[in-house]
C-alpha positions in Angstrom: -6.2 -30.9 15.1 -10.1 -31.2 14.0 -9.9 -27.7 15.1 -7.6 -26.4 12.9 -9.1 -27.9 9.7 -12.5 -26.5 10.1 -10.4 -22.9 10.4 -8.3 -23.5 7.3 -11.3 -24.5 5.7 -13.7 -21.6 6.8 -10.9 -18.8 6.3 -8.5 -20.5 3.9 -10.1 -16.7 1.5 -7.6 -14.6 4.0 -4.0 -15.3 2.1 -5.7 -15.5 -1.4 -5.8 -12.3 -1.3 -2.9 -10.7 -0.7 -2.1 -10.4 -3.7 -4.2 -8.0 -4.5 -3.9 -5.9 -1.3 -1.3 -2.1 -1.4 0.3 -1.2 1.7 -1.9 -1.5 4.8 -3.4 1.9 6.1 -4.3 1.0 9.3 -1.0 -0.5 10.9 -2.8 -2.3 14.0 -5.3 -2.5 12.9 -8.8 0.3 12.2 -9.9 0.7 16.1 -8.2 1.3 19.5 -9.9 -2.5 19.6 -8.2 -3.8 16.8 -4.5 -2.0 18.4 -5.3 -4.4 21.5 -6.2 -7.3 20.0 -3.2 -7.2 17.6 -1.2 -7.0 20.3 -2.6 -9.8 22.4 -2.5 -11.7 18.8 1.1 -11.2 18.8 1.9 -12.1 22.2 0.0 -15.4 21.7 1.4 -16.3 18.7 5.3 -15.5 19.8 4.7 -17.9 22.8 3.1 -21.2 21.4 5.9 -20.3 18.3 8.3 -20.7 20.9 7.3 -23.7 23.4 7.0 -25.1 19.3 3.3 -25.6 20.2 3.1 -24.7 15.8 -0.3 -25.6 15.5 -1.8 -23.3 18.3 0.7 -20.3 17.0 -1.1 -20.9 13.6 -4.3 -20.2 14.6 -3.2 -17.1 16.1 -0.8 -15.9 13.4 -3.3 -16.6 10.9 -5.6 -13.9 13.9 -2.8 -11.4 12.7 -2.8 -11.7 9.3 -6.6 -10.7 9.2 -6.5 -8.4 11.6 -3.0 -6.4 10.8 -0.9 -7.7 8.5 1.5 -4.9 8.7 1.8 -4.8 12.7 5.3 -6.6 12.7 7.1 -8.2 9.9 8.3 -11.4 11.8 5.4 -12.8 10.7 7.0 -13.0 8.2 9.9 -14.0 9.1 11.3 -17.0 6.3 12.3 -19.4 8.6 9.1 -18.6 11.2 6.8 -19.9 8.9 8.8 -22.8 7.3 9.0 -24.2 11.1 5.0 -24.0 11.6 3.7 -25.0 7.8 6.4 -27.9 8.1 5.2 -29.1 11.1 0.6 -28.5 9.7 1.7 -29.9 6.0 3.7 -33.2 7.8 0.5 -33.7 10.5 -1.6 -33.1 8.2 -3.1 -37.0 7.3 -5.6 -34.8 4.5 -4.8 -34.2 0.9 -6.7 -31.1 0.7 -5.8 -29.8 3.9 -1.8 -30.4 3.4 -2.3 -29.3 -0.1 -4.2 -25.8 1.1 -1.7 -25.2 3.5 1.3 -25.6 0.5 -0.7 -22.9 -1.2 -1.0 -20.7 1.6 2.9 -20.7 2.3 3.5 -20.1 -1.8 1.2 -17.1 -1.6 1.8 -15.6 2.1 5.9 -15.7 1.0 5.2 -14.2 -2.6 3.3 -11.7 -0.9 4.8 -11.0 2.2 6.8 -7.8 0.0 3.2 -5.8 -0.3 3.4 -5.6 3.7 6.8 -5.0 4.4 8.8 -3.3 1.6 11.8 -3.2 3.7 12.4 -6.5 4.5 11.1 -8.5 1.8 11.5 -8.7 -2.2 9.4 -9.7 -4.6 11.9 -11.1 -6.1 13.1 -12.9 -2.8 9.2 -13.8 -2.2 9.5 -15.5 -6.1 12.7 -17.4 -4.9 11.4 -18.9 -1.9 8.2 -20.6 -3.5 10.0 -21.8 -5.9 11.7 -23.9 -3.3 8.5 -24.7 -1.1 7.4 -25.4 -5.6 10.6 -28.2 -5.0 10.1 -29.0 -0.9 6.9 -30.3 -0.9 5.5 -31.1 -4.5 8.8 -32.4 -5.6 7.1 -35.0 -7.2 5.7 -33.5 -9.6 6.8 -32.5 -13.5 4.6 -29.6 -14.4 5.3 -28.1 -10.7 8.9 -28.5 -10.4 9.0 -27.0 -14.5 6.9 -23.9 -12.9 9.2 -24.4 -10.4 12.4 -24.1 -12.8 10.3 -20.8 -13.9 9.6 -19.4 -10.6 13.9 -19.4 -9.6 15.4 -17.6 -12.6 12.7 -15.2 -13.2 14.0 -14.5 -9.2 17.4 -14.5 -10.3 17.2 -12.2 -12.5 15.1 -10.4 -10.6 17.5 -9.9 -7.7 20.8 -11.1 -9.9 23.8 -10.6 -7.7 21.3 -10.2 -4.1 20.2 -13.2 -4.2 21.1 -15.7 -1.3 23.0 -18.8 -2.1 20.2 -21.5 -1.4 18.2 -20.4 -4.2 21.3 -20.3 -6.0 22.6 -23.5 -5.8 18.8 -25.3 -5.5 17.7 -24.0 -8.8 21.5 -25.3 -10.3 20.2 -28.4 -9.2 17.0 -28.4 -11.1 18.4 -27.1 -13.6 20.6 -30.2 -13.7 17.7 -33.2 -13.1 16.1 -31.2 -16.0 19.4 -31.2 -18.7 19.6 -34.9 -18.0 15.9 -35.5 -18.4 16.0 -34.0 -21.3 19.2 -34.2 -22.7 19.8 -30.9 -23.0 22.9 -29.0 -21.8 22.5 -26.2 -23.4 20.2 -25.6 -20.0 23.1 -26.3 -17.5 25.3 -24.4 -19.4 22.0 -21.2 -19.9 22.1 -22.3 -15.5 26.0 -22.0 -15.1 26.6 -18.8 -16.5 23.7 -17.0 -14.8 25.0 -18.6 -11.7 28.7 -18.0 -11.2 28.2 -14.6 -12.8 25.9 -13.4 -9.8 27.5 -15.6 -7.1 31.1 -13.8 -8.4 29.9 -10.3 -8.2 28.0 -11.1 -4.7 30.9 -12.4 -3.6 33.6 -9.1 -4.5 30.3 -7.4 -3.6 30.7 -8.3 0.1 34.4 -8.4 0.4 34.2 -4.3 -0.4 32.1 -4.5 2.4 34.6 -5.6 4.8 36.9 -3.4 3.7 34.4 -0.9 4.8 34.1 -2.6 8.0 37.3 -2.6 8.9 37.1 1.1 8.1 34.4 1.8 10.6 35.8 0.2 13.7 39.0 2.7 13.0 37.1 5.4 12.9 34.8 4.3 15.6 37.6 3.8 17.9 39.4 6.8 16.6 36.1 9.3 18.0 35.3 6.5 20.6 39.9 7.5 22.1 38.8 11.6 20.9 35.5 10.9 24.1 33.2 12.0 21.3 30.9 9.4 22.5 30.6 7.4 26.0 31.6 3.9 26.5 28.0 2.5 26.3 27.6 4.0 23.3 31.0 2.7 21.7 30.1 -0.8 23.1 26.7 -1.2 21.7 28.0 0.3 18.3 31.1 -2.3 18.3 28.7 -4.7 19.1 26.7 -4.0 16.1 30.2 -4.0 13.5 31.7 -6.9 14.9 27.7 -8.8 14.5 27.4 -7.6 10.7 31.4 -8.8 10.3 30.5 -12.1 11.5 27.2 -12.1 9.1 28.9 -10.5 5.6 31.9 -13.3 6.8 28.6 -15.7 6.5 27.0 -15.2 4.1 30.7 -15.6 1.8 31.6 -18.9 2.8 28.2 -19.5 1.4 28.6 -18.3 -2.0 32.0 -20.3 -2.0 30.1 -22.6 -1.5 28.2 -23.1 -3.1 29.9 -21.7 -5.8 32.1 -24.8 -5.7 29.2 -27.3 -5.7 28.0 -25.5 -8.6 31.4 -26.0 -10.8 31.4 -29.8 -9.2 28.8 -30.2 -10.6 29.2 -29.0 -14.5 32.1 -30.5 -14.6 29.9 -33.6 -15.4 28.5 -31.8 -18.4 31.9 -30.9 -19.5 34.0 -32.9 -22.0 
């Protein structure tokens, strides 16, 4: 652990500069040597991460971010970041180092869209930044209020594309603030914002499901006409099935979030 702490103290400034960086000029580093090093570091990161050796994985993750942050979008994956930083934060006794890990995570999710704009958006990053502020600093009133404002900014940027968990957490924070400040306008505003975007999202995803049915029918038709080989047909069919499952799960998650929001809001209705 001392090795990690020393590494953080020496290299903490790497991530702090992410917000000023524009899209990468070199995907795998400036030189051939950098590229080889980049692939080596990613392989080591993945191996340690898969084995849940998060402390070691973090060291290689830092090297990738420093050397070739545009190499793989997987290094900014939300689940990977959360698992790794959760471990580091919870196993660190020194408050200063713990806060540095938290700051590093917040900055990473808020700036990853600069490197992979096709995979991450600024609004999504702000939403997760707010989420982690609540997760790790939820006992601090000032941080809660900052997170609350970030949630609103994120949701208004993402609109109906806002993830269900972000909408749900935002509404629960709005509930806490409304009760503390005895101001029902806060919860009313949050209710109108969340329900509008959730209902829009559900409607949009049902339309996507309708398209998927047509896609299945079209795929079957071209296969029966022998316009594609069986292997190609099976691969496309599997991809369509996976997309359909994902869409269905998203709809269910939105519905669950909406039900929770309506249940909480009912407590404020005379």
